[in-house]
N, C-alpha and C positions, 0 to 999 in steps of 0.2 A: 129771336131775342138775343140781345147782346149782353154779355157779362163783363163786368169791370175787373181788370186785373190790378187795379190800383191798391198798393199797400203803403201805408204811411211810413215815414222815416222812423218813427217811434216803433212801429211794428217790426220793421226790418231789424232795428237795433236789438229788440227783445229776442227775435229768432236767432240772430247772430250770436248774442250772448249765451243763449241756451245751447246752441250747437257747439260753441267754443268751450263752454263749461263741460259738456259731455265728452268732447274729443280730448281737450287738454286735461281736464280734471278727472276724467274717467268716472263720472258720477260720484265725486268725492263726498257730496252731501249725504249720499246713502250710507257711506262708511262712517259718518260723523256721529252716529248714535252713541258710541262710546268714546268720549274724548280721551286724549292721552294725558295721563296724570303726571305732572312734573314734580309735585311735592304734596305730601299729605301727613297730617297728624293723626289721621284715622278717627276723628271724632264722630260720634253717632249722629248728631244733628249738625252736620258740617255746613259751614258757610264757605262756598266755593268761589274762588277768584278765577276769572277767565282771562286767558292770554290769546290774542289772535295769532294763529299759526304763521300767516304770511308776514306780519309785522315782526315776529320773533326771528324768522328766517332772514329777513332783510337786515335786521339789526346784527345778526350773527355774521352775515356775509360782509358787512361793512365794519366789523369789529376789529379791535387790535389783536384779539386772540387769533382770528382767522388770518389777518394780515401777517402776523408774526410767523404763523405756520407756513403760509405760502412763501414768504420771503426766505425762510430757512430751507424750504424745498428747492427754490430757485438757486440759492447759494450752493447747496449740495450738488445740484445738477450741473452747475457751471464748473465746480471743482472736479466732478467726475469727467466732464468733457475735456477739461484741461489735462487730466492725467490719462486720457484715452480709455476710460472705463465705460465702453458703450453699453454694456449690460446694465450697469447701474443707472445710466442716463435713461434707457428705455424703461426700467423699473419705476423711476421717479415720474416719468411722463405718463405711464399707465396709472400710477397712483393719483396724479393730478386730474387725469381724465375721469377716473372712478369717483373722485371727490365731487366733480361737477355733476356727474350722472346721479350721484346720491342726492345732491341738493335739488335736482329736478324732480326726483321721485318724492322727496320730502315735501316739496312745494305742492305737488299734486296729491299729497295725502296718502301715498303708497308706501311710505317708509317712516318709521318713528324718528323723532328728533333726539335720539340718544346722545349724539355728539354735542348738540346744542345744550341739552340739559346738563351733560357732564361739565360743560364750560361754566355754567352758572349755578351748579348744585349748592355750593357753599353759601351763596347769597340768598337762596330761596326761603330758608327759615326766617331771615330778617324781613324779607318782603311780606311774608305771611303775617308776621307780628305787626308790622307797620300798617298793613292794609286790613287787619282784623279778619283774616280768613284762615280756615283750617286746612284747606286744600287748594292747589292751583292746577287748573286744567288748561291744556292747550286745545283750542277749538278752531274750527274753520271760520266761523263768523261769531264775533262777540255779540251777545244779546244780554246786556247787563240788567239785573234786577236787584231788589233790595238784598236778597239772600245770595246773590251771585254777581258781585261787582266786576267791572273791567279793571284788571291790574296790569294791563299790557305795558303802560309807560314805566311802572315801577320795575317790572321784570326786565324790559329791554335796557333800562338804565344800568343793569348789571354787566352789560356788554359795551364798554367804552369804545367809541369810534376810533378807527385808525387815524393817524395823522391827518 
């Protein structure tokens, strides 16, 4: 008897996606049971807005806030090089590398988005009012419902793009 080893392209894609999800994301969907709360008015019957984690991180990475911070670090590193302060150059380069490592952990769901929330904190109450929600949660996958709308666009708008 001869057995077929044929697997459809769709089947391979699903297997690859699952394997990548486990390897890259570290089973992040298992950790998503408790979303990260970005803003809350602590209402008993809360209407909860959802923000996509990946979309928020991409908006932050492309934002003027992040761009200004990186440009300031580059200017400081260049000035330290010019004055021969190799210790400060190494410190700034380590800080830049740590920022990138943190972004990777955040994308994988292994670290909270505190730096991103800090950058948009002042605008969150306005988004909550405008979107008629009592709380804003950062979730791995947005699944909007009547009681829990997608507010990703409104929240990411708080992070204007760099030039």
